[in-house]
Structures are given as C-alpha cells and as structure tokens.
Wavefront OBJ file of the C-alpha trace (Angstrom):
o trace
v -11.662 -0.776 -31.061
v -9.375 0.540 -28.268
v -9.285 -0.677 -25.059
v -9.451 2.455 -22.468
v -7.234 1.795 -19.020
v -9.183 1.584 -16.032
v -8.568 0.994 -12.586
v -7.561 -2.512 -12.510
v -5.020 -1.643 -15.258
v -3.657 1.130 -13.699
v -3.241 -0.892 -10.105
v -1.126 -3.896 -12.437
v 0.627 -0.709 -14.287
v 1.671 0.445 -10.608
v 2.972 -2.957 -9.014
v 5.345 -3.227 -12.143
v 5.889 -0.446 -13.295
v 9.360 -0.936 -15.404
v 6.909 -2.777 -17.636
v 7.139 -0.719 -21.199
v 5.860 -3.042 -22.698
v 2.663 -2.997 -20.908
v 2.171 0.003 -20.438
v 2.726 1.220 -24.192
v 0.086 -1.092 -25.124
v -2.256 -0.493 -22.237
v -1.429 3.024 -23.165
v -2.400 2.469 -27.120
v -5.501 0.591 -25.814
v -4.767 -2.896 -26.996
v -6.636 -5.742 -26.843
v -4.092 -7.733 -25.002
v -6.059 -10.919 -24.469
v -6.332 -10.943 -28.468
v -2.694 -10.039 -29.038
v -1.697 -13.020 -26.615
v -4.292 -15.302 -28.836
v -2.543 -14.468 -32.234
v 0.840 -14.689 -30.447
v 0.101 -18.464 -29.754
v 0.442 -18.200 -25.757
v -3.783 -17.841 -24.832
v -3.876 -15.942 -21.490
v -5.810 -17.403 -18.324
v -6.323 -14.016 -17.179
v -9.413 -12.354 -16.540
v -13.088 -12.994 -15.439
v -15.389 -15.579 -16.732
v -18.885 -14.211 -18.365
v -20.540 -15.908 -14.868
v -18.529 -14.193 -12.618
v -19.316 -10.901 -14.986
v -23.290 -11.885 -14.584
v -23.265 -12.260 -11.222
v -20.899 -9.176 -10.200
v -23.659 -7.447 -12.014
v -26.706 -9.125 -10.093
v -24.912 -8.180 -6.960
v -24.306 -4.799 -7.520
v -27.794 -4.209 -9.264
v -28.949 -5.551 -5.915
v -26.814 -3.408 -3.339
v -28.039 -0.213 -5.423
v -31.719 -1.359 -5.681
v -34.622 1.632 -3.913
v -32.315 3.945 -4.633
v -29.211 2.815 -3.087
v -31.027 2.150 0.629
v -29.179 -0.814 1.357
v -25.863 0.218 0.701
v -26.489 3.714 2.715
v -27.841 1.306 5.543
v -24.194 -0.265 5.130
v -22.918 3.192 5.151
v -24.997 4.239 8.282
v -27.103 6.764 6.939
v -29.885 7.258 9.108
v -32.833 8.154 6.577
v -31.870 7.140 3.005
v -34.921 8.883 1.603
v -32.875 12.305 2.344
v -30.011 11.290 0.321
v -29.247 12.762 -2.571
v -28.584 11.152 -5.646
v -27.485 13.588 -8.833
v -27.621 12.624 -11.828
v -24.463 12.568 -13.461
v -24.636 11.734 -17.314
v -23.046 13.838 -19.987
v -21.546 13.544 -23.314
v -18.069 11.805 -23.555
v -15.725 10.940 -20.370
v -14.598 14.182 -20.250
v -18.048 15.700 -19.779
v -19.039 12.975 -17.052
v -15.804 13.722 -15.332
v -16.632 17.351 -15.403
v -20.005 16.923 -14.495
v -18.767 14.402 -11.166
v -16.805 16.890 -10.100
v -19.442 19.407 -10.080
v -21.984 17.286 -7.910
v -18.724 16.618 -5.290
v -18.638 19.985 -5.088
v -22.118 20.882 -4.809
v -22.882 17.486 -2.563
v -19.983 19.126 -0.204
v -21.664 22.330 -0.059
v -25.241 21.055 0.363
v -23.887 19.060 3.939
v -26.106 16.207 3.498
v -25.764 12.624 2.562
v -25.074 12.094 -1.551
v -24.679 8.643 -3.208
v -22.648 9.117 -6.903
v -23.836 6.211 -8.834
v -21.284 4.963 -11.259
v -19.177 8.569 -11.368
v -16.353 9.617 -13.910
v -13.042 10.432 -12.158
v -9.989 11.743 -14.359
v -6.440 10.799 -13.534
v -3.483 11.637 -15.770
v -0.525 8.583 -15.463
v 2.082 8.959 -17.664
v 1.741 12.006 -19.672
v -1.952 10.662 -20.657
v -5.248 11.653 -19.384
v -6.963 8.319 -17.922
v -10.463 8.274 -16.790
v -12.066 5.723 -13.632
v -15.007 4.749 -12.965
v -15.774 3.330 -9.376
v -18.757 1.728 -8.509
v -19.852 4.503 -5.855
v -18.587 7.310 -4.315
v -20.757 8.746 -1.007
v -20.384 12.303 -0.101
v -20.954 12.351 4.075
v -22.352 15.348 5.718
v -19.262 16.327 7.310
v -17.816 16.733 3.889
v -15.608 13.519 3.647
v -15.647 11.144 0.409
v -15.797 7.740 0.580
v -15.496 5.465 -2.425
v -17.461 1.827 -2.434
v -16.418 -1.271 -4.066
v -19.007 -4.058 -4.640
v -17.194 -7.422 -4.838
v -19.355 -10.629 -5.706
v -16.831 -12.778 -3.811
v -18.437 -14.152 -0.311
v -17.633 -12.915 3.165
v -17.502 -15.529 5.457
v -17.817 -14.737 9.101
v -16.364 -11.595 8.623
v -13.563 -12.005 6.373
v -13.133 -12.857 2.866
v -10.223 -14.143 0.482
v -7.277 -12.103 1.650
v -5.618 -11.531 -2.216
v -9.264 -10.800 -3.521
v -9.163 -7.977 -0.554
v -5.873 -6.915 -1.618
v -7.056 -7.085 -5.602
v -9.970 -4.737 -4.527
v -7.594 -2.485 -1.989
v -5.272 -1.787 -4.748
v -8.004 -0.913 -7.069
v -9.618 1.081 -4.853
v -6.421 2.915 -4.091
v -6.422 4.221 -7.795
v -10.003 6.181 -7.240
v -8.826 7.579 -4.658
v -5.825 8.939 -5.362
v -8.216 10.175 -8.121
v -10.768 11.601 -5.997
v -7.646 13.253 -4.045
v -7.304 15.690 -7.424
v -10.962 17.150 -7.058
v -10.559 17.523 -3.543
v -8.070 19.748 -3.399
v -9.923 22.142 -5.322
v -13.094 21.875 -3.443
v -14.041 23.778 0.052
v -14.347 21.400 3.367
v -14.163 18.215 1.231
v -11.340 15.647 2.812
v -11.487 11.590 1.048
v -11.421 9.103 3.286
v -8.058 6.772 3.519
v -10.593 4.052 4.365
v -13.032 2.517 1.054
v -16.134 0.397 2.071
v -15.688 -2.871 0.627
v -19.512 -4.701 0.001
v -19.789 -8.132 -0.522
v -22.023 -10.919 0.052
v -22.750 -12.443 3.209
v -21.596 -15.959 3.844
v -23.453 -18.143 1.429
v -26.543 -15.515 0.758
v -26.508 -13.063 -1.883
v -27.506 -10.460 1.452
v -24.614 -7.507 1.494
v -22.351 -6.496 4.056
v -20.195 -3.900 4.534
v -16.168 -3.959 5.408
v -14.309 -0.881 6.156
v -10.408 -1.309 4.136
v -7.576 0.659 5.178
v -6.001 1.238 1.711
v -3.337 4.142 3.112
v -0.638 1.343 2.478
v -1.976 0.637 -1.156
v -2.009 4.433 -1.974
v 1.140 5.143 -1.224
v 2.756 2.771 -3.123
v 0.431 3.617 -6.001
v 1.333 7.500 -5.751
v 4.950 6.291 -5.650
v 4.919 3.594 -8.501
v 2.268 5.996 -10.899
v 5.178 8.592 -10.459
v 7.532 6.527 -11.593
v 6.167 5.279 -14.902
v 7.789 6.871 -18.250
v 5.883 8.884 -20.492
v 4.130 7.210 -23.024
v 5.562 9.274 -25.740
v 9.165 8.606 -24.557
v 8.036 4.715 -25.146
v 6.842 5.394 -28.240
v 9.773 6.726 -29.489
v 11.969 4.534 -28.805
v 10.628 2.039 -30.671
v 11.179 1.547 -34.518
v 9.167 3.135 -37.163
v 6.475 0.651 -38.751
v 5.558 -1.709 -35.655
v 2.406 -1.686 -35.240
v 0.044 -3.777 -32.971
v -3.070 -4.757 -35.007
v -3.897 -8.379 -34.415
v -6.558 -8.219 -37.934
v -3.881 -7.148 -40.188
v -0.788 -8.635 -38.967
v 0.717 -12.429 -38.954
v 1.958 -13.970 -35.573
v 5.749 -13.463 -36.680
v 4.972 -10.113 -36.928
v 2.868 -9.725 -33.743
v 5.707 -11.067 -31.966
v 8.422 -8.960 -33.199
v 6.444 -6.080 -32.669
v 5.881 -7.084 -29.052
v 10.022 -7.797 -28.129
v 10.545 -4.370 -29.887
v 9.700 -3.148 -26.605
v 10.905 -4.204 -23.160
v 9.501 -5.913 -20.490
v 10.088 -6.656 -17.082
v 8.498 -10.170 -16.117
v 7.810 -11.278 -12.971
v 5.847 -14.943 -11.583
v 3.135 -12.394 -10.744
v 2.298 -11.218 -13.876
v 0.882 -14.132 -14.110
v -2.680 -12.978 -12.397
v -2.481 -9.510 -14.066
v -1.585 -9.544 -17.267
v -2.930 -11.159 -20.246
v 0.336 -11.506 -21.913
v 2.022 -13.644 -18.991
v 2.114 -16.143 -20.869
v 4.089 -14.941 -24.020
v 6.577 -13.179 -21.607
v 7.530 -15.765 -19.413
v 8.714 -18.227 -22.281
v 10.656 -15.715 -23.907
v 12.042 -15.257 -20.339
v 12.225 -18.755 -19.995
v 13.633 -19.452 -23.425
v 16.697 -16.256 -22.775
v 17.114 -18.181 -19.096
v 16.432 -14.727 -17.506
v 16.471 -14.757 -12.942
v 13.371 -13.136 -13.620
v 11.245 -15.957 -13.608
v 12.508 -17.182 -10.646
v 10.838 -14.138 -8.152
v 11.832 -10.450 -7.801
v 13.122 -11.346 -4.750
v 15.640 -14.045 -5.867
v 16.229 -11.505 -8.613
v 17.189 -8.980 -6.453
v 19.556 -11.588 -4.203
v 21.849 -12.291 -7.687
v 22.395 -8.726 -8.239
v 24.685 -8.800 -11.826
v 23.881 -12.286 -12.142
v 20.761 -11.568 -15.062
v 20.857 -15.273 -16.395
v 20.406 -18.831 -14.973
v 23.677 -19.533 -17.194
v 25.668 -16.785 -15.645
v 24.266 -17.937 -12.215
v 25.574 -21.801 -12.343
v 28.807 -20.788 -14.069
v 29.839 -18.472 -10.804
v 28.233 -21.088 -8.290
v 30.555 -23.813 -9.890
v 34.042 -20.874 -10.224
v 33.753 -21.112 -13.783
v 32.972 -17.471 -13.614
v 32.376 -13.936 -11.780
v 34.371 -11.958 -9.231
v 34.847 -13.869 -6.324
v 34.920 -10.268 -4.372
v 31.003 -10.509 -5.245
v 28.427 -10.814 -2.148
v 26.209 -13.047 -4.694
v 28.935 -14.940 -6.527
v 30.308 -15.441 -2.738
v 27.204 -16.597 -1.194
v 27.055 -18.891 -4.309
v 30.319 -20.697 -3.868
v 29.474 -20.695 -0.378
v 26.276 -22.861 -1.179
v 28.076 -24.834 -3.786
v 30.585 -26.363 -1.442
v 28.168 -26.901 1.870
v 25.968 -29.023 -0.672
v 28.891 -30.673 -2.051
v 29.655 -31.603 1.553
v 25.953 -32.622 2.697
v 26.841 -35.076 -0.321
v 29.911 -36.758 -0.135
v 30.313 -37.264 4.032
v 28.586 -40.269 5.000
v 25.648 -40.633 6.893
v 25.934 -41.341 10.678
v 24.179 -44.923 10.974
v 21.368 -45.422 12.741
v 21.311 -46.090 17.034
v 19.899 -50.394 17.262
v 16.902 -50.425 18.422
v 17.081 -53.181 21.119
v 14.968 -56.057 20.097
v 11.452 -56.276 22.748
v 11.747 -58.668 25.475
v 9.328 -61.826 25.262
v 6.430 -61.994 27.570
v 7.079 -64.842 30.191
v 4.710 -67.338 29.673
v 2.227 -68.038 32.062
l 1 2 3 4 5 6 7 8 9 10 11 12 13 14 15 16 17 18 19 20 21 22 23 24 25 26 27 28 29 30 31 32 33 34 35 36 37 38 39 40 41 42 43 44 45 46 47 48 49 50 51 52 53 54 55 56 57 58 59 60 61 62 63 64 65 66 67 68 69 70 71 72 73 74 75 76 77 78 79 80 81 82 83 84 85 86 87 88 89 90 91 92 93 94 95 96 97 98 99 100 101 102 103 104 105 106 107 108 109 110 111 112 113 114 115 116 117 118 119 120 121 122 123 124 125 126 127 128 129 130 131 132 133 134 135 136 137 138 139 140 141 142 143 144 145 146 147 148 149 150 151 152 153 154 155 156 157 158 159 160 161 162 163 164 165 166 167 168 169 170 171 172 173 174 175 176 177 178 179 180 181 182 183 184 185 186 187 188 189 190 191 192 193 194 195 196 197 198 199 200 201 202 203 204 205 206 207 208 209 210 211 212 213 214 215 216 217 218 219 220 221 222 223 224 225 226 227 228 229 230 231 232 233 234 235 236 237 238 239 240 241 242 243 244 245 246 247 248 249 250 251 252 253 254 255 256 257 258 259 260 261 262 263 264 265 266 267 268 269 270 271 272 273 274 275 276 277 278 279 280 281 282 283 284 285 286 287 288 289 290 291 292 293 294 295 296 297 298 299 300 301 302 303 304 305 306 307 308 309 310 311 312 313 314 315 316 317 318 319 320 321 322 323 324 325 326 327 328 329 330 331 332 333 334 335 336 337 338 339 340 341 342 343 344 345 346 347 348 349 350 351 352 353 354 355 356 357
C-alpha cells in the first residue's frame, strides 16, 4: 500500500532538496523502511510503538472535553463558546475542501473555533500532498494558529532543542499550507508562530509554548520550490525499474535504488529510512559527503577522499585552487609539527627538606 507524504517527510525533503532518490521514493509512496530492510540496511529511524501510543494518549488528554485544556492554554475565555466544526468528508480531497470551508466560515463568524485534525493541501514538485496537523485554532480577530502536540516533556519551561527544532520544521509545512487557504479568505491571517503543547515537567499535565517558525518557514518555502518535478526525476530513470519489495530480489532492488542519484549527508541518519544504505554506498565510493556538508563545501571540486589525499600530498590537483592550497599548507604544518623536536620541560626544583627539630 502506498505511503502518502506527510509534513515530517516534507520537512526532511526541504532540508535536503538535492536528494532525488528520496523525492522519487516519497512521491511514489514507497515504504522506505521495508525497502531498507530488503536491501540489508535496516533503518534506525522512526518512532517506537510505545512512543506512538504515549503520544496518542497525551493528545487525547489535551483534546478531552471539547479541547477545554487546549483552549485554556490558548487563552480562550469561555471554552463553551468555542466552535468545533465537523470536518468529515470522503477522501483527502473532500476533507481538504471541507477544512477550507470551515476555516472561511470560522473567520467570518469572528469567534473562537477549534479544528481538530484538519486536512490541508499543498503542491510539492508538481504533485498534491495532503497534510494533517494536530489542530488549527481560529481566533476572533481572524488569525489562524497551528497547534502541534508532542509527548516529549517540557522541563522548567524548556524542552530538548533538537526535538523542538524538528517540531518547528514540521509545523512550518502546515503554516505554508494554511497560507494557501488564507490567501483566498477575506480577513484571514496565518500566525508565523505555532503553539507547541507538551507534558509539563515529569507529569502528564499539558503546558504550551509559543514557537516562532518564521525562519523555518522561509527555508521550507525556498527549498520546496527548488525540488525537481517528480515527472522529470522519473523520466531519467531507466525503463523497467521498480521498487516492489515483495516481488523483487535484493539485487534487483539495489540496482533500482542505485538508478536514482542521492545526496547523502550525516543529517540523513536522523531523518531518512535509507540513510544507512546511502551511507554505506557513499563510504564505498570514498565520497567526501560522509564528512558533512560543511566539509564538502570547503573542498570545492575535490569529490572523493582519494582526491583530497592526493591533493594534500602534492600528487594531484591545481596548486591555484584554494582548497588544494589549503590542504598542502595543512600537510606542511603537520609535517613540521611532527618532525620538530619537543622543547625539554623545565626542571622542577627539589623541595627543601624541613629542618629537624
């Protein structure tokens, strides 16, 4: 069964827009975890079943009693006066249309409205993607706010920075999709800040924090616009290539995956199921990408570790290339440091003996 794109996958794509392999596999709905296992490189990425159940239980607590606890965190004076429109419809397209209508009606009504798991549509690389945030709140002044509910704790008012960053990138995708609806809705404005709801300290009591996602929003908008259209990526793939995990051997799947170029970076280990496979291939090819994006950028046209070592030893490379010159200078300094004898340590005077009494 195809796996549809979600906000988490789009955030990962936006962080690495040059990876055509991920763009094609995600666009085709391929189960990358199953594919990684079939390739012999099982993924360490993903959410455990325990964490998934804990997250669902916490979200249910936050939204209990018509979302009274959530609305209290958002500052709604009387939760009983909050509208909770029914968003049920047939299929994702129908749900997206129903959500857009509910957003317009809530804005026109000028009162608090809580949309539980709305469906938003966003075009990515020429294909529609349907996204489902935890909640969207419409305030009386017409401002729309994304609510993201996470089960990691917020201790003494702060949470793990990496987890908050991942939630901010994911929420930025929702904000981007909301902006498409707000653009055709009179009086609507999408807040550039989202409300992150987490358990307080070591309890299960919800607490909220406002997270500014303007930076993540700008990056996501720019990176998604750079994604190559899926039709163009598929057109460059040889005929007959398939990613059918059930019907293909490991060798056939390996050949199919290698037919699509990738852009591995160490950050992929925390965001992609195929990261271990791509890392093994990058290491086998001696690609400098395994050293990180910053190192790759400093090395310029030197694309393999072999090229780097040859340039550093003076065996290859253009001496006028700044990267080559820097490598040779570093090699020279290292040689000097290793051949220069160490200065003797200053002698430590013997302590004077205490006089006998």
